[in-house]
KOLMIVEX-77793 format. One record per residue: residue in three letters; x, y, z of N, C-alpha, C in turn; residue number from 1. Coordinates in nm, 3 decimals, always signed. Atoms other than C-alpha are relative to their C-alpha. Example, Ala and Ser with C-alpha at 12.3 -4.5 7.8 and 13.67 -1.06 7.14 Angstrom:
<atoms>
  resn      n.x      n.y      n.z     ca.x     ca.y     ca.z      c.x      c.y      c.z  resi
   ala   +0.089   -0.119   +0.000   +1.230   -0.450   +0.780   +0.090   +0.120   +0.000     1
   ser   -0.082   -0.119   -0.006   +1.367   -0.106   +0.714   -0.077   +0.109   +0.073     2
</atoms>
This chain:
<atoms>
  resn      n.x      n.y      n.z     ca.x     ca.y     ca.z      c.x      c.y      c.z  resi
   met   +0.040   -0.017   +0.141   +1.463   -0.454   +0.524   -0.145   -0.047   -0.017     1
   ser   +0.141   +0.031   +0.022   +1.099   -0.448   +0.425   -0.019   -0.103   -0.109     2
   gln   +0.036   +0.095   +0.105   +0.943   -0.732   +0.229   -0.085   +0.067   -0.108     3
   ala   +0.080   -0.076   +0.097   +0.722   -0.473   +0.057   +0.094   +0.077   -0.092     4
   ala   -0.082   -0.072   +0.098   +0.861   -0.318   -0.260   -0.031   +0.150   +0.007     5
   glu   +0.020   -0.145   +0.007   +0.913   +0.058   -0.275   -0.046   +0.036   -0.140     6
   val   +0.045   -0.050   +0.130   +0.729   +0.238   -0.554   +0.008   +0.152   +0.005     7
   thr   -0.011   -0.146   +0.009   +0.778   +0.598   -0.672   -0.107   +0.054   -0.094     8
   asp   +0.095   -0.064   +0.092   +0.563   +0.848   -0.859   +0.023   -0.048   -0.144     9
   ser   -0.031   +0.033   +0.139   +0.744   +0.762   -1.183   -0.025   -0.148   -0.033    10
   gln   +0.023   +0.143   +0.023   +0.695   +0.384   -1.138   -0.147   -0.039   +0.017    11
   trp   +0.137   +0.031   -0.039   +0.328   +0.403   -1.031   -0.081   -0.066   -0.111    12
   glu   +0.081   +0.048   +0.112   +0.165   +0.351   -1.370   +0.032   -0.146   -0.032    13
   thr   -0.042   +0.135   +0.037   +0.366   +0.040   -1.458   -0.012   -0.099   +0.115    14
   ala   -0.006   +0.094   -0.113   +0.411   -0.116   -1.113   -0.135   -0.026   +0.063    15
   val   +0.127   +0.012   -0.074   +0.062   -0.053   -0.973   -0.120   -0.009   -0.094    16
   leu   +0.122   -0.005   +0.082   -0.199   +0.045   -1.231   -0.005   -0.107   -0.108    17
   gln   -0.003   +0.102   +0.104   -0.086   -0.206   -1.494   +0.026   -0.141   +0.054    18
   ser   -0.025   +0.131   -0.061   -0.035   -0.494   -1.248   -0.111   -0.098   -0.035    19
   asp   +0.099   +0.104   +0.030   -0.207   -0.820   -1.339   -0.050   -0.071   +0.125    20
   val   +0.050   +0.051   -0.128   -0.256   -0.901   -0.970   -0.038   +0.120   +0.086    21
   pro   +0.033   -0.112   -0.089   -0.414   -0.687   -0.694   +0.126   +0.057   +0.067    22
   val   -0.114   -0.068   -0.063   -0.178   -0.433   -0.536   -0.047   +0.064   +0.130    23
   phe   +0.024   -0.062   -0.131   -0.178   -0.337   -0.167   +0.108   +0.107   +0.015    24
   val   -0.096   -0.110   -0.009   -0.015   +0.006   -0.125   -0.009   +0.067   +0.137    25
   asp   -0.014   -0.068   -0.129   +0.105   +0.155   +0.203   +0.058   +0.139   -0.027    26
   phe   -0.048   -0.139   +0.008   +0.131   +0.537   +0.194   +0.056   +0.035   +0.136    27
   trp   -0.067   -0.018   -0.128   +0.382   +0.622   +0.465   +0.107   +0.110   -0.010    28
   ala   -0.116   -0.090   -0.006   +0.666   +0.854   +0.573   +0.087   -0.041   +0.118    29
   glu   -0.099   +0.037   -0.101   +0.979   +0.802   +0.779   -0.033   +0.062   +0.137    30
   trp   +0.026   -0.073   -0.125   +0.870   +1.060   +1.042   -0.130   -0.043   +0.070    31
   cys   +0.133   +0.036   -0.049   +0.528   +0.897   +1.096   +0.006   -0.125   +0.090    32
   ala   -0.008   +0.112   -0.094   +0.525   +0.681   +1.411   -0.106   -0.108   -0.027    33
   pro   +0.098   +0.105   +0.031   +0.194   +0.503   +1.329   +0.037   -0.078   -0.128    34
   cys   -0.043   +0.069   +0.124   +0.336   +0.425   +0.982   +0.106   -0.106   +0.034    35
   arg   -0.106   +0.094   -0.040   +0.643   +0.264   +1.138   -0.060   -0.117   +0.078    36
   ala   +0.065   +0.105   -0.079   +0.417   +0.071   +1.377   -0.073   -0.099   -0.090    37
   met   +0.074   +0.087   +0.093   +0.219   -0.070   +1.081   +0.093   -0.083   -0.089    38
   ser   -0.095   +0.064   +0.090   +0.531   -0.177   +0.892   +0.010   -0.153   +0.015    39
   pro   -0.006   +0.147   -0.012   +0.551   -0.531   +1.043   -0.123   -0.069   -0.060    40
   tyr   +0.122   +0.057   +0.059   +0.190   -0.595   +0.934   +0.009   -0.001   -0.152    41
   val   -0.015   -0.009   +0.145   +0.267   -0.477   +0.581   +0.097   -0.107   -0.048    42
   asp   -0.096   +0.104   +0.036   +0.571   -0.706   +0.570   -0.062   -0.139   +0.011    43
   lys   +0.066   +0.130   -0.018   +0.361   -0.995   +0.702   -0.094   -0.030   -0.117    44
   leu   +0.086   +0.018   +0.118   +0.108   -0.941   +0.420   +0.083   -0.043   -0.121    45
   ala   -0.087   +0.032   +0.114   +0.391   -0.947   +0.164   +0.045   -0.145   +0.007    46
   gly   -0.045   +0.138   -0.015   +0.519   -1.275   +0.305   -0.112   -0.100   -0.016    47
   glu   +0.112   +0.093   +0.001   +0.178   -1.434   +0.337   -0.061   -0.018   -0.139    48
   tyr   +0.069   +0.008   +0.129   +0.037   -1.352   -0.007   +0.093   -0.028   -0.117    49
   gly   -0.097   +0.033   +0.104   +0.357   -1.393   -0.209   -0.038   +0.058   -0.136    50
   pro   +0.025   -0.050   +0.136   +0.295   -1.368   -0.585   -0.147   +0.032   -0.031    51
   lys   +0.144   -0.025   +0.026   -0.088   -1.345   -0.552   -0.036   +0.147   +0.011    52
   val   +0.026   -0.141   -0.023   -0.070   -0.981   -0.441   +0.134   +0.073   +0.005    53
   lys   -0.119   -0.085   -0.014   +0.191   -0.708   -0.489   -0.022   +0.086   +0.123    54
   val   +0.006   -0.086   -0.118   +0.260   -0.535   -0.158   +0.108   +0.106   -0.018    55
   met   -0.091   -0.109   +0.031   +0.415   -0.193   -0.212   -0.015   +0.113   +0.102    56
   lys   -0.001   -0.116   -0.090   +0.507   +0.116   -0.008   +0.040   +0.121   -0.083    57
   ile   -0.041   -0.125   +0.064   +0.521   +0.475   -0.129   +0.024   +0.104   +0.109    58
   asn   -0.038   -0.100   -0.099   +0.702   +0.735   +0.078   -0.057   +0.135   -0.043    59
   thr   +0.069   -0.124   +0.037   +0.481   +1.044   +0.076   +0.090   +0.123   +0.013    60
   ser   -0.094   -0.112   -0.011   +0.773   +1.270   +0.174   +0.082   +0.015   -0.128    61
   asp   -0.082   +0.000   +0.122   +0.965   +1.174   -0.141   -0.083   +0.000   -0.127    62
   asn   +0.088   +0.012   +0.116   +0.668   +1.127   -0.375   -0.131   +0.071   +0.030    63
   ser   +0.120   -0.078   -0.031   +0.393   +1.389   -0.378   -0.109   -0.013   -0.105    64
   glu   +0.096   +0.003   +0.111   +0.223   +1.334   -0.715   -0.109   -0.105   +0.022    65
   val   +0.098   +0.108   -0.017   +0.053   +0.998   -0.647   -0.090   +0.025   +0.121    66
   pro   +0.090   -0.029   -0.114   -0.072   +1.085   -0.294   -0.099   +0.112   -0.032    67
   ala   +0.089   -0.110   +0.037   -0.216   +1.411   -0.433   -0.111   -0.050   -0.094    68
   arg   +0.097   +0.053   +0.096   -0.388   +1.225   -0.719   -0.110   -0.080   +0.069    69
   tyr   +0.097   +0.084   -0.070   -0.561   +0.991   -0.473   -0.059   +0.067   +0.124    70
   gly   +0.057   -0.073   -0.112   -0.645   +1.259   -0.216   +0.047   -0.049   +0.136    71
   ile   -0.054   +0.051   -0.127   -0.422   +1.110   +0.053   +0.038   +0.120   +0.087    72
   thr   -0.027   -0.114   -0.089   -0.428   +1.363   +0.338   +0.046   -0.044   +0.138    73
   ala   -0.044   +0.053   -0.130   -0.347   +1.137   +0.634   +0.076   -0.130   -0.025    74
   ile   -0.073   +0.126   +0.012   -0.096   +0.859   +0.678   +0.010   -0.064   +0.138    75
   pro   -0.001   +0.089   +0.115   -0.078   +0.575   +0.709   -0.138   -0.010   -0.068    76
   thr   +0.118   +0.035   +0.079   -0.330   +0.517   +0.431   +0.037   -0.121   -0.082    77
   phe   -0.022   +0.123   +0.076   -0.365   +0.182   +0.261   -0.103   -0.008   -0.112    78
   leu   +0.091   +0.020   +0.113   -0.514   +0.130   -0.085   +0.017   -0.140   -0.053    79
   val   -0.004   +0.125   +0.075   -0.604   -0.196   -0.253   -0.046   +0.036   -0.141    80
   ile   +0.027   -0.037   +0.139   -0.592   -0.149   -0.629   -0.004   -0.127   -0.084    81
   lys   +0.018   +0.117   +0.087   -0.722   -0.406   -0.876   -0.044   +0.050   -0.136    82
   gly   +0.033   -0.044   +0.134   -0.730   -0.355   -1.250   +0.011   +0.150   -0.017    83
   gly   -0.023   -0.143   +0.010   -0.604   +0.000   -1.205   -0.097   +0.085   +0.080    84
   gln   +0.101   -0.073   -0.076   -0.896   +0.096   -0.977   +0.013   -0.027   +0.150    85
   val   +0.000   +0.017   -0.145   -0.908   +0.154   -0.601   -0.125   -0.078   +0.038    86
   val   +0.115   +0.080   -0.044   -1.130   -0.119   -0.454   -0.019   +0.008   +0.151    87
   lys   +0.012   -0.013   -0.145   -1.059   -0.050   -0.086   +0.100   +0.104   +0.048    88
   gln   -0.089   -0.097   -0.061   -0.912   +0.232   +0.122   -0.017   -0.008   +0.152    89
   leu   -0.002   +0.000   -0.146   -0.816   +0.219   +0.490   +0.091   +0.114   +0.045    90
   val   -0.079   -0.113   -0.049   -0.690   +0.523   +0.683   +0.030   -0.020   +0.148    91
   gly   -0.041   +0.010   -0.139   -0.493   +0.517   +1.006   +0.046   -0.139   +0.037    92
   ser   -0.047   +0.130   -0.049   -0.359   +0.233   +1.217   -0.114   -0.101   -0.009    93
   gln   +0.098   +0.107   +0.022   -0.536   -0.095   +1.144   +0.049   -0.128   +0.066    94
   ser   -0.040   +0.133   -0.046   -0.541   -0.444   +1.284   +0.045   -0.080   -0.122    95
   tyr   -0.043   +0.086   +0.111   -0.375   -0.713   +1.077   -0.122   -0.064   -0.066    96
   ala   +0.122   +0.062   +0.055   -0.719   -0.873   +1.035   -0.068   +0.095   -0.100    97
   asn   +0.059   -0.097   +0.092   -0.850   -0.552   +0.873   +0.077   +0.008   -0.131    98
   leu   -0.083   -0.006   +0.122   -0.557   -0.537   +0.630   -0.020   -0.125   -0.084    99
   lys   +0.019   +0.129   +0.068   -0.597   -0.905   +0.545   -0.137   -0.007   -0.067   100
   ala   +0.135   +0.000   +0.056   -0.972   -0.865   +0.490   -0.008   +0.088   -0.125   101
   ala   -0.001   -0.090   +0.117   -0.909   -0.574   +0.251   +0.063   -0.069   -0.119   102
   val   -0.068   +0.072   +0.108   -0.668   -0.786   +0.048   -0.087   -0.117   -0.048   103
   asp   +0.083   +0.116   +0.037   -0.891   -1.094   +0.055   -0.118   +0.042   -0.087   104
   gly   +0.113   -0.050   +0.078   -1.177   -0.883   -0.084   +0.034   +0.024   -0.146   105
   ala   -0.043   -0.028   +0.138   -0.971   -0.817   -0.399   +0.043   -0.127   -0.073   106
   leu   -0.046   +0.124   +0.064   -0.874   -1.179   -0.465   -0.115   -0.076   -0.066   107
</atoms>
């Protein structure tokens, strides 16, 4: 079970854009091997940052509206959103240090 919360197209506005803390979003799909490989890092972020940052995952196979709105064409893609705005975007497999640095930049 992932420590990151699942978010859907219909929950995006409330859960992500209206969040009072920065949100780290993992755009992924079940069939994507690199996405599955990144999952432990995403869970580690969720555990490490606790209430200071929301760590969320959106399944691009089940939710097409939000990925289309943000121009997500490759997965995994990671967005850091603060105050409803994208402040950082990372595409492809990343080191944990890169993910952590992206989050730290929004705090």
